[in-house]
C-alpha positions in Angstrom: 168.7 286.9 145.6 168.6 284.2 142.9 168.9 280.7 144.2 171.9 278.7 143.0 170.7 276.2 140.3 171.6 272.6 141.2 172.0 270.0 138.4 171.5 266.4 139.3 173.0 263.4 137.6 170.6 261.8 135.1 170.4 258.4 136.9 169.4 260.1 140.1 166.8 262.2 138.4 165.4 259.1 136.5 165.2 257.0 139.7 163.4 259.7 141.7 161.1 260.5 138.8 160.2 256.8 138.3 159.4 256.5 142.0 157.3 259.6 142.0 155.3 258.4 139.0 154.7 255.0 140.5 153.5 256.6 143.7 151.3 259.0 141.9 149.3 256.3 140.1 148.5 254.7 143.4 146.3 257.6 144.1 145.0 258.9 140.7 142.2 257.3 138.8 142.7 256.6 135.2 140.3 258.5 133.0 138.3 256.0 130.8 138.2 258.7 128.1 142.0 258.7 127.7 143.2 257.5 124.3 146.9 257.0 124.8 147.2 255.1 128.1 150.6 255.5 129.9 152.4 257.9 127.6 154.4 261.1 127.6 151.3 263.0 126.5 147.6 262.4 126.7 144.6 262.7 124.4 140.9 262.8 125.3 138.0 263.0 122.8 135.5 265.7 123.6 133.0 268.0 121.9 132.5 271.6 122.6 134.6 274.7 123.5 137.9 274.0 125.2 138.7 275.9 128.3 142.2 275.7 129.9 143.9 277.3 132.9 147.3 276.8 134.5 147.9 277.7 138.2 151.1 277.3 140.2 151.5 276.6 143.9 155.0 277.5 145.1 155.9 276.9 148.7 158.1 280.1 148.9 155.0 282.3 148.4 151.9 280.2 148.8 152.6 278.1 151.9 150.4 279.0 154.9 151.8 278.2 158.3 150.3 274.8 159.5 149.3 273.6 156.0 149.8 269.9 155.2 151.0 268.5 151.9 147.5 267.2 151.3 146.2 270.8 151.8 148.7 272.1 149.3 147.6 269.5 146.7 143.9 270.3 147.3 144.4 274.0 147.1 146.5 273.9 143.9 144.0 271.7 142.1 141.0 273.8 143.2 142.6 277.0 142.1 143.0 275.8 138.6 139.8 273.9 138.3 137.7 276.8 139.7 138.9 279.1 136.9 137.7 276.5 134.3 134.4 275.9 136.0 133.5 279.6 136.5 133.7 280.1 132.7 130.9 277.6 132.3 133.1 274.6 131.5 132.7 271.1 132.8 136.1 270.1 134.3 137.6 267.1 132.6 141.1 266.7 133.8 144.4 268.1 135.0 148.1 267.8 134.1 150.6 268.3 136.8 154.1 269.8 136.8 155.8 268.8 140.1 159.1 269.8 141.6 160.3 268.3 144.8 163.5 268.0 146.8 165.1 264.6 146.6 164.2 263.6 150.1 160.5 264.4 149.7 159.2 261.3 147.9 157.3 260.1 151.0 155.7 263.5 151.4 154.6 263.4 147.7 152.0 260.6 148.7 150.1 263.1 150.8 150.4 265.8 148.1 148.9 263.4 145.5 146.1 262.5 147.8 145.1 266.1 148.2 145.1 266.6 144.4 143.0 263.5 143.9 140.5 264.5 146.5 140.0 267.9 144.9 139.7 266.4 141.5 137.0 263.9 142.7 135.1 266.8 144.3 135.0 268.7 141.0 134.5 265.8 138.7 137.9 265.8 137.0 140.7 263.2 136.5 144.5 263.5 136.7 145.7 262.8 133.2 149.5 262.8 133.9 152.2 265.4 133.9 155.9 265.8 134.6 158.1 265.5 137.7 161.5 266.9 138.5 164.0 267.5 141.4 163.9 271.0 142.9 165.3 272.8 145.9 161.7 273.5 147.0 158.2 272.3 146.3 156.2 273.7 143.4 153.1 272.2 141.8 151.8 273.5 138.5 148.3 272.4 137.7 146.9 272.8 134.2 143.1 272.3 134.2 141.1 271.5 131.1 137.3 271.6 130.7 134.7 271.7 127.9 131.8 274.1 127.6 128.8 274.5 125.3 128.6 278.2 126.2 131.2 280.5 127.8 130.6 282.9 130.6 133.2 285.7 130.3 134.1 288.5 132.7 132.9 291.0 130.1 129.3 290.3 129.6 127.5 292.2 132.4 124.8 294.7 131.2 123.2 297.6 133.1 120.1 296.3 134.8 121.6 292.8 135.5 121.5 291.5 139.1 124.9 290.9 140.9 125.0 287.6 142.8 127.5 285.5 144.7 127.6 281.7 145.0 129.6 279.9 147.6 130.5 280.4 151.2 130.5 283.7 153.0 133.8 285.7 153.1 136.0 284.1 155.8 139.6 284.1 154.6 140.5 287.5 156.2 140.2 285.8 159.6 142.6 283.1 158.7 145.2 285.5 157.2 145.0 287.8 160.2 145.7 284.9 162.6 148.3 283.1 160.5 150.2 286.0 158.9 149.5 289.0 161.2 149.6 287.3 164.6 146.1 288.4 165.4 144.7 286.6 168.5 142.5 283.6 168.1 138.8 284.5 168.0 135.4 282.7 167.7 135.4 280.9 164.3 139.1 281.3 163.7 139.7 277.5 163.5 137.0 277.1 160.9 138.4 280.0 158.9 141.9 278.4 159.0 140.5 275.1 157.8 138.8 276.9 154.9 142.0 278.7 154.0 143.9 275.5 153.9 141.2 273.8 151.9 138.9 276.3 150.1 135.6 274.8 149.2 134.9 275.0 145.4 131.4 275.9 144.1 129.4 272.8 143.4 129.9 272.0 139.7 126.5 270.5 139.2 124.8 273.7 140.5 127.0 276.1 138.4 126.7 274.1 135.2 123.0 274.3 135.5 122.7 278.0 136.3 125.7 279.3 134.2 123.4 279.4 131.2 121.7 282.4 132.8 124.9 284.2 133.7 126.0 287.2 131.6 129.4 287.6 133.4 131.4 285.7 136.0 134.6 285.6 138.0 135.9 283.6 141.0 137.1 285.4 144.1 140.8 284.4 144.0 142.5 287.8 144.2 140.3 289.4 146.9 136.7 290.5 146.8 137.2 294.1 146.0 139.7 293.4 143.1 137.4 290.7 141.7 134.5 293.1 141.6 136.7 295.7 139.8 137.9 293.1 137.3 134.4 292.2 136.4 133.2 295.8 136.2 136.2 296.8 134.0 135.9 293.9 131.6 132.2 294.6 131.2 132.5 298.4 131.0 130.0 299.0 133.7 129.6 300.1 137.3 128.6 297.8 140.2 126.3 299.0 143.0 126.4 296.7 146.1 123.7 296.6 148.7 125.6 294.2 151.0 128.6 291.9 151.3 128.4 288.1 151.8 130.4 288.2 155.1 130.6 285.0 157.2 129.5 285.1 160.8 133.0 284.2 161.8 134.4 287.3 160.0 131.8 289.6 161.8 132.5 288.1 165.2 136.3 288.2 164.9 136.3 291.7 163.5 134.3 292.8 166.6 136.7 290.9 168.9 139.7 292.7 167.3 138.1 296.1 167.1 138.4 296.1 163.3 136.0 297.1 160.5 134.5 293.9 159.1 133.8 295.6 155.8 137.4 296.6 155.4 138.5 293.1 156.1 136.0 291.5 153.8 136.9 293.8 150.9 140.7 294.1 151.1 142.2 291.5 153.4 140.9 288.2 151.9 141.2 286.2 148.8 141.5 282.6 147.4 137.9 282.0 148.5 136.9 280.6 145.1 133.3 281.7 145.5 131.7 282.9 142.2 130.7 286.5 141.6 128.3 286.7 138.6 125.5 288.7 137.0 122.2 287.5 135.6 119.1 289.2 134.1 116.5 290.1 136.7 114.1 287.4 135.5 116.6 284.7 136.1 117.4 285.4 139.8 114.6 283.1 141.1 115.9 280.2 138.9 119.4 280.6 140.4 118.1 280.8 144.0 115.8 277.7 143.5 118.7 275.7 142.1 120.9 276.8 144.9 118.4 275.7 147.5 117.9 272.4 145.7 121.6 271.6 145.9 122.4 273.2 149.2 124.6 275.9 147.8 124.8 279.4 149.3 123.7 282.0 146.7 122.8 285.6 147.4 121.9 288.8 145.6 124.4 291.5 146.6 123.6 294.3 144.2 123.1 295.4 140.6 124.9 296.4 137.4 124.7 300.1 136.6 125.9 302.5 133.9 129.2 304.2 134.5 132.3 302.8 136.2 133.7 301.8 139.5 132.3 299.8 142.4 130.2 301.3 145.2 128.8 299.8 148.4 125.6 301.2 150.0 126.4 303.0 153.3 130.1 302.7 152.7 130.9 304.5 149.5 133.5 303.8 146.8 135.2 300.4 146.9 138.9 300.9 146.2 140.7 298.9 143.6 143.0 297.1 145.9 143.4 293.8 147.6 145.8 291.5 149.5 149.3 291.3 148.1 149.9 287.5 148.0 153.5 288.1 147.0 154.1 289.6 150.5 153.4 286.2 152.1 157.1 285.4 151.6 157.9 287.9 154.4 155.1 286.6 156.7 155.4 282.8 156.5 157.5 281.5 159.3 156.9 277.7 159.3 158.6 275.4 156.9 157.2 272.8 154.6 156.6 269.4 156.3 159.1 266.7 155.4 
């Protein structure tokens, strides 16, 4: 069913837009590299390779029960900035496209705060954007970064080592509790907090070690799918020795009588950990940098000739994952006013 489109008189749109813009700049830091100041567009001088990504948070499909507006802002910004960072680019700034119901201006303060907190964490600024009235919340984030060297999905070579940087797989616990009515279990609260506010990979760590990486992808579409995307783009197979499962996932799977491997591979996503490959002689460099910066980094397998993804002791990893579009049918709570 297509929602009826509502047209608002221009004075009302202008008044609401002006209020939202004024509120936004109470939270966002001006980037000293901006060249145009307050304007309809923005320009920033930089040198290197431009990397850009747009990501949209839409409350009808992306809202998890219990999220706050600040959580939504954080998650939308991290989703876009993570895709820029994983390519080896230093995040510079974001442009926002925001749609809100007329009576949600007060809630926008919290949304802006979440965006700003995520940008600060990842070393980016909010450059500006556009606002409009809508019958529901949506937030489009266009992230921009600059790189000296790109790390594509398609550069893995047979003999490379497969690694993961970030936190252990934990999101399946949150999705099971929030969307499938699974009972609370040890670690569920931590998993839910991480689902609301996924932790990005440390930018300083990744920008230092990405020069060793031959291929990379972030885990936004589920661990199994992310592995397949990397393998297919590189024209190789992946042989896994283990999975980076969190203790919370293992404990909750045991409490529910479910297979933790199945949960980790197929029932998670939006973790924003980095899956990447490096030559064997660079592994120690990556692990040393990770220890220095307090980042979780693990060897999980190797790149092989052939196709597909296989896990030792488990067999073939299927090319499937969580269908995030199905959240629409699972979400029962409404957006906070």
